[in-house]
Residue frames as a rotation matrix with the C-alpha (Angstrom) as fourth column:
UNK 1
-0.856 0.517 0.022 18.14
0.266 0.477 -0.837 3.91
-0.444 -0.711 -0.546 7.40
UNK 2
-0.790 0.611 0.061 14.96
-0.142 -0.278 0.950 3.68
0.597 0.741 0.307 5.35
UNK 3
-0.472 0.614 -0.633 12.56
0.881 0.353 -0.314 4.29
0.031 -0.706 -0.707 8.20
UNK 4
-0.750 0.264 0.606 9.84
-0.113 -0.955 0.275 6.86
0.651 0.138 0.746 8.83
UNK 5
-0.572 0.652 -0.497 7.15
0.762 0.198 -0.617 7.86
-0.304 -0.732 -0.610 11.30
UNK 6
-0.752 0.447 0.483 4.03
-0.015 -0.745 0.666 9.79
0.658 0.494 0.568 10.34
UNK 7
-0.616 0.640 -0.459 1.31
0.676 0.131 -0.725 11.08
-0.404 -0.757 -0.513 12.63
UNK 8
-0.795 0.458 0.398 -1.92
0.012 -0.645 0.764 12.72
0.607 0.612 0.507 11.49
UNK 9
-0.614 0.648 -0.451 -4.78
0.677 0.139 -0.723 14.05
-0.406 -0.749 -0.524 13.58
UNK 10
-0.790 0.483 0.376 -7.98
-0.063 -0.675 0.735 15.57
0.610 0.558 0.564 12.24
UNK 11
-0.443 0.731 0.519 -11.47
-0.890 -0.289 -0.353 16.12
-0.108 -0.618 0.779 13.63
UNK 12
0.549 0.723 -0.420 -12.39
-0.794 0.608 0.009 12.73
0.262 0.328 0.907 12.14
UNK 13
0.857 -0.292 -0.424 -9.36
0.260 0.956 -0.134 10.47
0.445 0.005 0.896 12.66
UNK 14
0.504 -0.820 0.271 -6.05
-0.817 -0.350 0.458 9.99
-0.281 -0.453 -0.846 14.41
UNK 15
0.977 -0.189 -0.100 -3.42
0.110 0.845 -0.524 7.85
0.183 0.501 0.846 12.67
UNK 16
0.335 -0.942 0.031 0.20
-0.797 -0.266 0.542 6.92
-0.503 -0.207 -0.839 13.35
UNK 17
0.986 -0.125 -0.112 2.42
0.023 0.763 -0.646 4.88
0.166 0.635 0.755 11.02
UNK 18
0.262 -0.957 0.126 5.94
-0.724 -0.109 0.681 3.60
-0.638 -0.270 -0.721 11.68
UNK 19
0.994 0.109 -0.018 7.68
-0.087 0.672 -0.736 1.83
-0.068 0.733 0.677 8.79
UNK 20
0.006 -0.997 0.076 11.04
-0.525 0.061 0.849 0.17
-0.851 -0.045 -0.523 8.14
UNK 21
0.619 0.272 -0.737 11.49
-0.784 0.156 -0.601 -0.65
-0.048 0.949 0.310 4.46
UNK 22
-0.148 -0.768 -0.624 14.37
-0.625 0.561 -0.543 -3.00
0.767 0.310 -0.563 5.28
UNK 23
-0.048 0.246 0.968 12.53
-0.962 0.248 -0.111 -5.05
-0.267 -0.937 0.225 7.87
UNK 24
-0.950 -0.299 0.089 11.62
-0.285 0.948 0.143 -8.70
-0.127 0.110 -0.986 8.05
UNK 25
-0.559 0.802 -0.211 7.86
-0.032 0.234 0.972 -8.50
0.829 0.550 -0.105 7.49
UNK 26
-0.730 0.286 -0.621 6.63
0.682 0.237 -0.692 -7.77
-0.050 -0.928 -0.368 11.01
UNK 27
-0.368 0.702 0.610 3.16
0.083 -0.629 0.773 -6.29
0.926 0.335 0.173 11.14
UNK 28
-0.710 0.236 -0.664 1.75
0.680 -0.016 -0.733 -4.66
-0.183 -0.972 -0.149 14.26
UNK 29
-0.833 0.433 0.345 -1.52
-0.007 -0.632 0.775 -3.25
0.553 0.643 0.530 12.99
UNK 30
-0.411 0.799 -0.439 -4.58
0.850 0.162 -0.501 -1.92
-0.329 -0.579 -0.746 14.82
UNK 31
-0.922 0.073 0.380 -6.56
0.175 -0.798 0.577 0.43
0.346 0.599 0.722 12.61
UNK 32
-0.611 0.783 0.115 -9.91
-0.382 -0.165 -0.909 -0.20
-0.693 -0.600 0.400 14.35
UNK 33
0.415 0.670 -0.616 -11.06
-0.898 0.194 -0.394 -1.84
-0.144 0.717 0.682 11.08
UNK 34
0.262 -0.377 0.888 -10.32
-0.344 0.823 0.451 -5.59
-0.902 -0.424 0.086 11.43
UNK 35
0.782 0.033 0.622 -10.39
0.498 0.568 -0.655 -6.45
-0.375 0.822 0.428 7.73
UNK 36
0.828 -0.530 0.182 -8.00
-0.282 -0.676 -0.681 -3.60
0.484 0.513 -0.709 6.92
UNK 37
0.366 -0.698 0.615 -5.72
-0.819 0.072 0.569 -4.84
-0.442 -0.712 -0.546 9.71
UNK 38
0.483 -0.115 0.868 -5.64
0.179 0.983 0.031 -8.26
-0.857 0.140 0.496 8.03
UNK 39
0.895 -0.105 0.433 -4.82
0.428 -0.061 -0.902 -6.76
0.121 0.993 -0.009 4.61
UNK 40
0.686 -0.661 0.304 -2.06
-0.604 -0.751 -0.268 -4.52
0.406 0.001 -0.914 5.99
UNK 41
0.344 -0.554 0.758 -0.51
-0.553 0.533 0.641 -7.43
-0.759 -0.639 -0.123 7.89
UNK 42
0.680 -0.070 0.730 -0.40
0.541 0.720 -0.435 -9.27
-0.495 0.691 0.527 4.55
UNK 43
0.892 -0.349 0.289 1.32
-0.008 -0.650 -0.760 -6.25
0.453 0.675 -0.583 2.98
UNK 44
0.486 -0.739 0.466 3.95
-0.864 -0.325 0.385 -6.14
-0.133 -0.590 -0.797 5.74
UNK 45
0.377 -0.316 0.870 4.62
-0.200 0.890 0.410 -9.89
-0.904 -0.329 0.272 5.66
UNK 46
0.587 -0.081 0.805 4.83
0.698 0.555 -0.453 -10.36
-0.410 0.828 0.383 1.91
UNK 47
0.861 -0.301 0.410 6.59
0.037 -0.767 -0.641 -7.04
0.508 0.567 -0.649 1.35
UNK 48
0.193 -0.780 -0.595 9.19
0.914 0.363 -0.180 -7.85
0.357 -0.510 0.783 4.03
UNK 49
-0.358 -0.162 0.919 8.48
-0.026 -0.983 -0.183 -4.44
0.933 -0.090 0.348 5.50
UNK 50
-0.614 0.175 -0.770 8.14
0.788 0.186 -0.587 -3.82
0.040 -0.967 -0.252 9.25
UNK 51
-0.538 0.562 0.628 4.97
-0.011 -0.750 0.662 -1.84
0.843 0.350 0.410 9.77
UNK 52
-0.644 0.404 -0.650 3.21
0.742 0.124 -0.658 -0.55
-0.185 -0.906 -0.380 12.88
UNK 53
-0.649 0.522 0.554 -0.08
-0.013 -0.735 0.678 1.31
0.761 0.433 0.484 12.52
UNK 54
-0.601 0.580 -0.549 -2.47
0.716 0.085 -0.693 2.66
-0.356 -0.810 -0.466 15.15
UNK 55
-0.889 0.343 0.303 -5.59
-0.114 -0.807 0.580 4.54
0.444 0.481 0.756 14.20
UNK 56
-0.477 0.833 -0.279 -8.98
0.757 0.228 -0.612 5.49
-0.446 -0.504 -0.740 15.50
UNK 57
-0.986 0.161 -0.030 -11.77
-0.153 -0.843 0.516 7.58
0.058 0.513 0.856 14.14
UNK 58
-0.402 0.915 0.023 -15.45
-0.789 -0.333 -0.517 8.07
-0.465 -0.226 0.856 13.41
UNK 59
-0.947 0.006 -0.320 -16.14
-0.181 0.815 0.550 4.46
0.264 0.579 -0.771 12.44
UNK 60
-0.558 0.829 -0.034 -19.51
0.386 0.224 -0.895 4.80
-0.735 -0.512 -0.445 14.18
UNK 61
0.108 0.526 -0.844 -20.44
-0.634 -0.618 -0.466 6.87
-0.766 0.585 0.267 11.11
UNK 62
0.999 0.047 -0.013 -18.63
-0.042 0.672 -0.739 4.61
-0.026 0.739 0.673 8.61
UNK 63
0.494 -0.864 0.097 -15.12
0.575 0.409 0.709 3.34
-0.652 -0.295 0.698 7.89
UNK 64
0.755 -0.131 0.643 -14.48
0.599 -0.261 -0.757 5.68
0.267 0.956 -0.118 4.96
UNK 65
0.824 -0.432 0.366 -12.53
-0.452 -0.891 -0.033 8.47
0.341 -0.138 -0.930 6.68
UNK 66
0.532 -0.633 0.563 -10.33
-0.496 0.305 0.813 6.08
-0.686 -0.712 -0.151 8.62
UNK 67
0.508 -0.323 0.799 -9.48
0.619 0.782 -0.077 3.83
-0.600 0.533 0.597 5.65
UNK 68
0.795 -0.174 0.581 -8.69
0.401 -0.568 -0.719 6.87
0.455 0.804 -0.382 3.49
UNK 69
0.756 -0.499 0.424 -6.52
-0.627 -0.740 0.246 8.49
0.191 -0.451 -0.872 6.18
UNK 70
0.507 -0.603 0.616 -4.58
-0.053 0.691 0.721 5.27
-0.860 -0.398 0.319 6.80
UNK 71
0.579 -0.255 0.774 -3.85
0.807 0.314 -0.500 5.23
-0.116 0.914 0.388 3.05
UNK 72
0.846 -0.254 0.469 -2.69
-0.092 -0.936 -0.341 8.86
0.525 0.246 -0.815 3.23
UNK 73
0.658 -0.584 0.476 -0.37
-0.697 -0.233 0.678 8.20
-0.284 -0.778 -0.560 6.18
UNK 74
0.498 -0.491 0.715 1.07
0.351 0.868 0.352 4.97
-0.793 0.076 0.604 4.77
UNK 75
0.695 -0.208 0.689 1.80
0.667 -0.172 -0.725 6.80
0.269 0.963 0.019 1.52
UNK 76
0.792 -0.392 0.468 3.48
-0.426 -0.904 -0.036 9.68
0.437 -0.171 -0.883 3.35
UNK 77
0.623 -0.565 0.540 5.55
-0.418 0.343 0.841 7.29
-0.661 -0.750 -0.023 5.47
UNK 78
0.507 -0.424 0.750 6.78
0.692 0.719 -0.061 5.39
-0.514 0.550 0.658 2.42
UNK 79
0.772 -0.221 0.596 7.61
0.339 -0.650 -0.680 8.60
0.537 0.727 -0.427 0.56
UNK 80
0.728 -0.493 0.475 9.61
-0.678 -0.620 0.395 9.81
0.100 -0.610 -0.786 3.56
UNK 81
0.558 -0.506 0.658 11.36
-0.144 0.721 0.678 6.44
-0.817 -0.473 0.329 4.10
UNK 82
0.697 -0.271 0.664 12.41
0.707 0.416 -0.572 6.26
-0.121 0.868 0.482 0.43
UNK 83
0.152 -0.671 -0.726 14.29
0.298 -0.669 0.681 9.53
-0.942 -0.320 0.098 0.81
UNK 84
-0.103 -0.283 -0.954 16.10
-0.708 -0.652 0.270 10.55
-0.698 0.703 -0.133 -2.39
UNK 85
0.808 0.545 0.223 15.36
-0.302 0.709 -0.637 7.12
-0.505 0.448 0.738 -3.94
UNK 86
0.114 -0.850 -0.515 18.99
-0.989 -0.050 -0.137 6.59
0.091 0.525 -0.846 -4.93
UNK 87
-0.775 -0.632 0.014 19.85
-0.632 0.775 0.006 3.02
-0.015 -0.004 -1.000 -5.91
UNK 88
-0.181 0.765 0.619 16.29
-0.346 0.539 -0.768 1.66
-0.920 -0.353 0.167 -5.85
UNK 89
-0.719 -0.044 0.693 15.11
0.503 0.656 0.563 -0.68
-0.480 0.754 -0.449 -8.59
UNK 90
-0.835 0.399 -0.378 12.16
-0.457 -0.887 0.072 1.69
-0.306 0.233 0.923 -9.05
UNK 91
-0.146 0.805 -0.576 9.83
-0.866 0.177 0.468 -0.72
0.478 0.567 0.671 -10.86
UNK 92
-0.855 -0.062 0.515 8.01
-0.328 0.834 -0.444 -3.69
-0.402 -0.549 -0.733 -9.42
UNK 93
-0.071 0.870 -0.488 5.38
-0.932 0.117 0.344 -6.07
0.357 0.479 0.802 -10.71
UNK 94
-0.903 -0.164 0.397 3.81
-0.334 0.850 -0.407 -9.24
-0.271 -0.500 -0.823 -9.46
UNK 95
-0.119 0.870 -0.479 1.09
-0.690 0.274 0.670 -11.70
0.714 0.410 0.567 -10.34
UNK 96
-0.903 -0.202 0.378 -0.33
-0.428 0.478 -0.767 -13.49
-0.025 -0.855 -0.518 -7.30
UNK 97
-0.256 0.839 -0.479 -3.04
-0.088 0.474 0.876 -16.17
0.963 0.267 -0.048 -7.09
UNK 98
-0.786 0.160 0.598 -5.24
-0.591 0.090 -0.801 -16.63
-0.182 -0.983 0.024 -4.06
UNK 99
-0.360 0.600 0.715 -7.16
0.207 0.798 -0.566 -19.83
-0.910 -0.056 -0.411 -4.67
UNK 100
0.151 0.512 0.846 -9.60
0.919 0.243 -0.311 -18.97
-0.365 0.824 -0.434 -7.50
UNK 101
0.939 0.211 -0.273 -8.53
0.150 -0.962 -0.228 -15.30
-0.311 0.173 -0.935 -7.67
UNK 102
0.057 -0.941 0.335 -5.62
0.992 0.090 0.084 -13.77
-0.110 0.328 0.938 -9.58
UNK 103
0.920 0.203 -0.334 -4.27
0.201 -0.979 -0.041 -10.23
-0.336 -0.030 -0.942 -9.35
UNK 104
0.105 -0.880 0.463 -1.52
0.952 -0.046 -0.304 -8.42
0.289 0.472 0.833 -11.25
UNK 105
0.881 0.081 -0.466 0.07
0.269 -0.896 0.353 -5.29
-0.389 -0.436 -0.811 -9.79
UNK 106
0.076 -0.872 0.484 2.70
0.921 -0.124 -0.369 -3.08
0.381 0.474 0.794 -11.42
UNK 107
0.870 0.201 -0.450 4.23
0.396 -0.828 0.396 0.05
-0.293 -0.523 -0.800 -9.95
UNK 108
0.097 -0.819 0.566 6.75
0.674 -0.364 -0.642 2.78
0.732 0.444 0.517 -10.65
UNK 109
0.363 -0.060 -0.930 8.28
0.841 -0.409 0.355 4.72
-0.401 -0.911 -0.098 -7.75
UNK 110
-0.038 -0.326 0.945 8.47
0.895 -0.432 -0.113 7.69
0.445 0.841 0.308 -10.10
UNK 111
-0.836 -0.128 -0.533 7.43
0.406 -0.798 -0.446 10.43
-0.368 -0.589 0.719 -7.72
UNK 112
-0.759 0.623 -0.189 4.32
-0.605 -0.569 0.556 10.88
0.239 0.537 0.809 -9.89
UNK 113
-0.640 0.565 0.521 1.11
-0.158 0.566 -0.809 9.58
-0.752 -0.600 -0.273 -8.33
UNK 114
-0.350 0.638 -0.685 -1.32
-0.905 -0.042 0.424 7.75
0.242 0.769 0.592 -10.58
UNK 115
-0.557 0.241 0.795 -3.77
-0.304 0.831 -0.465 4.94
-0.773 -0.501 -0.390 -9.89
UNK 116
-0.397 0.526 -0.752 -5.21
-0.753 0.282 0.595 2.58
0.525 0.802 0.284 -12.46
UNK 117
-0.631 0.296 0.717 -7.83
-0.520 0.524 -0.674 0.46
-0.576 -0.798 -0.176 -10.68
UNK 118
-0.155 0.578 -0.801 -9.32
-0.810 0.390 0.438 -2.45
0.566 0.717 0.407 -12.59
UNK 119
-0.966 -0.161 -0.203 -10.61
0.008 0.765 -0.644 -4.54
0.259 -0.624 -0.737 -9.73
UNK 120
-0.115 0.991 0.065 -14.27
-0.563 -0.119 0.818 -5.49
0.818 0.058 0.572 -9.64
UNK 121
-0.961 -0.276 -0.001 -14.98
-0.133 0.468 -0.874 -6.41
0.242 -0.839 -0.487 -6.03
UNK 122
-0.265 0.942 -0.207 -18.76
0.569 0.326 0.755 -6.18
0.779 0.083 -0.622 -6.13
UNK 123
-0.137 0.336 0.932 -20.97
-0.513 -0.829 0.223 -4.57
0.847 -0.447 0.286 -3.50
UNK 124
0.739 0.435 -0.514 -21.27
0.139 0.648 0.749 -7.48
0.659 -0.625 0.418 -1.08
UNK 125
0.554 -0.513 0.656 -19.52
-0.815 -0.496 0.301 -6.76
0.171 -0.701 -0.692 2.20
UNK 126
0.000 -0.639 -0.769 -16.52
0.030 0.769 -0.639 -8.83
1.000 -0.023 0.019 3.26
UNK 127
-0.513 0.029 -0.858 -17.56
0.849 0.164 -0.502 -9.48
0.126 -0.986 -0.109 6.82
UNK 128
0.395 0.621 -0.677 -18.39
0.698 -0.682 -0.218 -5.94
-0.597 -0.386 -0.703 7.95
UNK 129
-0.410 -0.738 -0.536 -16.05
0.178 -0.641 0.747 -4.30
-0.895 0.211 0.394 5.42
UNK 130
0.754 0.613 -0.234 -17.23
-0.041 -0.312 -0.949 -2.32
-0.655 0.726 -0.210 2.39
UNK 131
0.171 -0.768 0.617 -14.98
0.804 0.471 0.363 -3.45
-0.569 0.434 0.698 -0.51
UNK 132
0.703 0.119 0.701 -15.49
0.578 -0.671 -0.465 -0.11
0.415 0.732 -0.540 -2.32
UNK 133
0.937 -0.347 -0.038 -13.17
-0.232 -0.700 0.675 1.40
-0.261 -0.624 -0.737 0.31
UNK 134
0.339 -0.863 0.374 -10.18
0.609 0.504 0.612 -0.49
-0.717 0.021 0.696 -1.11
UNK 135
0.244 -0.227 0.943 -10.08
0.868 -0.383 -0.317 1.79
0.433 0.895 0.104 -4.14
UNK 136
0.876 0.122 0.467 -10.21
-0.053 -0.937 0.344 4.80
0.480 -0.326 -0.814 -1.81
UNK 137
0.763 -0.644 0.048 -7.33
0.091 0.180 0.979 3.37
-0.639 -0.743 0.196 0.22
UNK 138
0.085 -0.783 0.616 -5.11
0.884 0.344 0.316 2.82
-0.459 0.518 0.722 -2.84
UNK 139
0.476 0.121 0.871 -6.00
0.619 -0.750 -0.233 6.22
0.625 0.650 -0.432 -4.34
UNK 140
0.967 -0.127 0.221 -4.97
-0.245 -0.699 0.671 7.96
0.070 -0.703 -0.707 -1.11
UNK 141
0.542 -0.802 0.252 -1.86
0.338 0.482 0.808 5.81
-0.769 -0.353 0.532 -0.93
UNK 142
0.161 -0.468 0.869 -0.81
0.987 0.067 -0.147 6.60
0.010 0.881 0.473 -4.51
UNK 143
0.712 0.207 0.671 -1.49
0.320 -0.946 -0.048 10.33
0.625 0.248 -0.740 -4.16
UNK 144
0.891 -0.281 0.355 0.66
-0.453 -0.571 0.685 10.64
0.010 -0.771 -0.636 -1.03
UNK 145
0.507 -0.752 0.421 3.46
0.294 0.610 0.736 8.19
-0.810 -0.249 0.531 -1.85
UNK 146
0.202 -0.389 -0.899 4.15
-0.815 -0.575 0.066 9.51
-0.543 0.719 -0.433 -5.34
UNK 147
-0.698 -0.397 0.597 3.80
-0.102 0.879 0.466 6.02
-0.709 0.264 -0.654 -6.76
UNK 148
-0.227 0.592 -0.774 2.26
-0.960 -0.003 0.279 5.12
0.163 0.806 0.569 -10.11
UNK 149
-0.724 0.061 0.687 0.17
-0.340 0.834 -0.434 2.05
-0.600 -0.548 -0.584 -9.31
UNK 150
-0.283 0.626 -0.727 -1.70
-0.843 0.199 0.499 -0.30
0.457 0.754 0.472 -11.66
UNK 151
-0.683 0.171 0.710 -3.95
-0.410 0.715 -0.567 -2.87
-0.605 -0.678 -0.418 -10.00
UNK 152
-0.254 0.547 -0.798 -5.59
-0.885 0.202 0.420 -5.42
0.391 0.812 0.432 -12.29
UNK 153
-0.364 0.266 0.893 -7.73
-0.505 0.749 -0.429 -8.11
-0.783 -0.607 -0.137 -10.72
UNK 154
-0.869 -0.075 -0.489 -7.99
-0.484 0.333 0.809 -10.68
0.102 0.940 -0.326 -13.49
UNK 155
-0.013 0.894 -0.448 -10.72
-0.305 0.423 0.853 -12.83
0.952 0.148 0.267 -11.94
UNK 156
-0.970 -0.206 -0.129 -12.08
0.042 0.381 -0.923 -14.33
0.240 -0.901 -0.361 -8.75
UNK 157
-0.130 0.988 -0.080 -15.38
0.205 0.106 0.973 -15.16
0.970 0.110 -0.216 -7.10
UNK 158
0.376 0.209 -0.903 -14.71
0.900 0.147 0.409 -14.93
0.218 -0.967 -0.133 -3.35
UNK 159
0.832 0.050 0.553 -14.52
0.055 -0.998 0.007 -11.34
0.552 0.025 -0.833 -2.08
UNK 160
0.811 -0.560 0.166 -12.00
-0.261 -0.093 0.961 -12.10
-0.523 -0.823 -0.222 0.64
UNK 161
0.285 -0.715 0.638 -9.76
0.694 0.613 0.377 -13.98
-0.661 0.335 0.672 -1.80
UNK 162
0.526 -0.046 0.849 -9.95
0.727 -0.493 -0.477 -11.16
0.441 0.869 -0.226 -4.36
UNK 163
0.909 -0.174 0.379 -8.89
-0.312 -0.886 0.344 -8.58
0.276 -0.431 -0.859 -1.77
UNK 164
0.646 -0.692 0.324 -6.13
-0.067 0.371 0.926 -10.84
-0.761 -0.620 0.193 -0.48
UNK 165
0.351 -0.500 0.792 -4.76
0.910 0.381 -0.162 -11.40
-0.221 0.777 0.589 -3.98
UNK 166
0.743 -0.034 0.669 -4.65
0.265 -0.903 -0.339 -7.60
0.615 0.429 -0.661 -4.46
UNK 167
0.848 -0.388 0.361 -2.70
-0.527 -0.561 0.638 -6.95
-0.045 -0.731 -0.680 -1.26
UNK 168
0.514 -0.697 0.500 -0.28
0.263 0.683 0.682 -9.83
-0.817 -0.219 0.534 -1.76
UNK 169
0.387 -0.353 0.852 0.48
0.913 0.016 -0.408 -8.76
0.130 0.936 0.329 -5.34
UNK 170
0.840 -0.042 0.542 0.83
-0.058 -0.998 0.013 -5.16
0.540 -0.043 -0.841 -4.13
UNK 171
0.793 -0.542 0.276 3.29
-0.338 -0.016 0.941 -6.28
-0.506 -0.840 -0.196 -1.44
UNK 172
0.368 -0.681 0.634 5.42
0.647 0.677 0.352 -8.37
-0.668 0.280 0.689 -3.78
UNK 173
0.499 -0.161 0.852 5.59
0.720 -0.471 -0.510 -5.63
0.483 0.868 -0.119 -6.42
UNK 174
0.903 -0.129 0.409 6.49
-0.299 -0.873 0.384 -3.08
0.307 -0.469 -0.828 -3.74
UNK 175
0.698 -0.657 0.284 9.21
0.042 0.433 0.900 -5.34
-0.715 -0.617 0.330 -2.35
UNK 176
0.240 -0.605 0.759 10.86
0.944 0.327 -0.037 -5.52
-0.226 0.726 0.650 -5.77
UNK 177
0.608 0.071 0.791 10.50
0.483 -0.824 -0.297 -1.79
0.630 0.563 -0.535 -6.50
UNK 178
0.903 -0.230 0.363 12.15
-0.412 -0.702 0.580 -0.64
0.122 -0.674 -0.729 -3.25
UNK 179
0.759 -0.643 0.101 15.02
0.564 0.727 0.391 -3.13
-0.325 -0.240 0.915 -3.53
UNK 180
0.520 -0.702 -0.487 18.48
-0.584 -0.708 0.396 -1.60
-0.623 0.079 -0.778 -3.67
UNK 181
0.886 -0.326 0.331 20.52
0.464 0.640 -0.613 -2.61
-0.012 0.696 0.718 -6.73
UNK 182
0.359 -0.825 -0.436 24.25
0.311 -0.335 0.890 -1.95
-0.880 -0.455 0.136 -6.21
UNK 183
-0.343 -0.496 0.798 24.72
0.904 0.055 0.423 -1.53
-0.254 0.867 0.430 -9.98
UNK 184
0.512 0.616 0.599 22.53
0.728 -0.681 0.078 1.58
0.456 0.396 -0.797 -10.00
UNK 185
-0.632 -0.713 -0.305 24.53
0.775 -0.578 -0.256 4.75
0.006 -0.398 0.917 -9.54
UNK 186
-0.949 0.299 -0.103 22.34
-0.277 -0.942 -0.191 7.53
-0.154 -0.153 0.976 -8.21
UNK 187
-0.132 0.991 0.024 18.77
-0.467 -0.041 -0.883 7.71
-0.874 -0.128 0.468 -9.52
UNK 188
-0.642 -0.015 0.766 17.38
0.522 0.723 0.452 5.29
-0.561 0.691 -0.457 -12.11
UNK 189
0.615 0.788 -0.025 16.10
0.541 -0.445 -0.713 8.02
-0.574 0.425 -0.700 -14.41
UNK 190
-0.083 -0.626 0.775 17.48
0.964 -0.246 -0.096 9.87
0.251 0.740 0.624 -17.41
UNK 191
0.577 0.349 0.738 16.12
0.183 -0.936 0.299 13.06
0.796 -0.037 -0.605 -15.79
UNK 192
-0.532 -0.845 -0.048 18.22
0.177 -0.055 -0.983 12.43
0.828 -0.531 0.179 -12.71
UNK 193
-0.805 0.343 0.485 15.21
-0.593 -0.414 -0.691 12.79
-0.036 -0.843 0.537 -10.43
UNK 194
-0.670 0.671 -0.317 12.26
0.520 0.730 0.445 10.70
0.530 0.133 -0.838 -9.22
UNK 195
-0.379 0.593 -0.711 10.25
0.570 -0.455 -0.684 13.66
-0.729 -0.664 -0.166 -7.99
UNK 196
0.516 0.670 0.534 7.81
0.844 -0.292 -0.449 15.85
-0.145 0.683 -0.716 -9.90
């Protein structure tokens, strides 16, 4: 059962994440940040992962703490749900267009966190959302999931479309990386481990 629940409470935020890696793509997201809700619903749907998130925090100050902490908790939940990582394909990559935008994402569920972020989103807000927070979200996610993550936004002009291409490519790459391959005996590593 590749499922996990994570709860985190600080003086700034309170976050809960429930995930089922072998779901059907059901998203039940309420982070208190509507644009982030939309992106995480895309991740659940296109990653075929059931995901429920509830969070609240000091968004009257700014969305930074909440977005970062949701990334932390999602990363921790995925790390926990993956367990010993036996039989997983380990690598995933995807290239996804969203109208005029194109994003390529590659990942390795290596147990070693690393983020390469080549995604120019500009400074213009997407609705009320600060696009600079997306890098913070993925950095927190990578650090706490133990996933090496390369995000390359090739081009795009519409901020919403650029962000959507990122999350859809992320979801599709993740879906491939977590897939169980019956031909894999144990861990897909010559070291015999996918942890640091």
